[in-house]
C-alpha positions in Angstrom: -13.3 23.1 7.3 -9.7 22.4 8.2 -8.1 22.8 4.8 -9.1 23.3 1.1 -8.0 20.3 -0.6 -8.5 20.2 -4.5 -10.2 17.6 -6.3 -7.1 16.6 -8.1 -5.8 15.1 -4.8 -8.7 12.9 -4.2 -8.8 11.7 -8.1 -4.9 10.8 -7.9 -5.5 8.7 -4.8 -8.6 6.8 -6.0 -6.2 5.7 -8.9 -5.0 2.2 -7.6 -1.8 2.6 -10.0 -0.8 6.1 -8.6 3.0 6.2 -8.1 4.8 7.9 -5.0 5.3 11.7 -5.6 5.3 15.2 -3.6 3.7 18.4 -4.7 3.8 21.6 -3.0 0.9 23.8 -2.9 0.3 27.1 -1.3 -0.7 26.2 2.0 0.4 22.7 2.3 2.8 19.8 1.1 1.2 16.7 -0.4 2.8 13.2 -0.3 1.7 10.3 -1.9 3.3 7.1 -0.4 2.6 3.3 -1.2 1.8 1.3 1.7 1.8 -2.9 1.8 -1.5 -4.5 2.1 -2.1 -8.2 2.4 -3.9 -10.0 -0.6 -6.3 -12.2 0.8 -7.4 -13.5 -2.8 -4.0 -13.5 -4.7 -2.1 -17.0 -4.6 0.6 -15.2 -7.1 1.6 -12.1 -4.5 1.1 -12.4 -0.9 1.2 -8.3 -0.7 0.3 -5.6 -3.1 0.7 -1.7 -2.3 -2.0 1.0 -2.3 -1.7 4.8 -2.7 -1.8 6.6 0.7 -1.9 10.7 0.8 -0.3 12.6 3.6 -1.2 16.5 3.8 1.3 18.5 6.0 0.0 22.3 6.7 1.4 24.4 9.4 -1.0 23.1 11.8 -2.4 19.7 10.4 -1.1 16.3 9.2 -4.1 14.7 7.2 -4.1 11.2 5.8 -6.5 10.3 3.1 -6.6 6.6 1.7 -9.7 5.2 -0.5 -8.7 1.4 0.0 -8.7 -0.6 3.2 -5.2 0.1 4.8 -3.8 -2.6 7.4 -1.2 0.0 8.8 -3.9 2.7 9.4 -6.4 0.4 10.9 -3.6 -1.4 13.2 -2.8 2.1 14.6 -6.5 3.5 15.1 -7.2 -0.1 17.3 -3.8 -0.1 19.3 -4.4 0.5 22.7 
């Protein structure tokens, strides 16, 4: 295990309406940001936003997202 992540972090990131926030834990900093996501089915809005969690510890940077994320997918598949 890289780092012990409390269940409350996963719960908050599963909430599509979660607002941006930061929280300091004993061994890491937890940040929630909202990233843009194209709405393929929506005619009202072209984009919406989804929560993305970022955990920063002394030796690691961890991202967590429970929704399809165009930005992360694009970075993973870049050459």
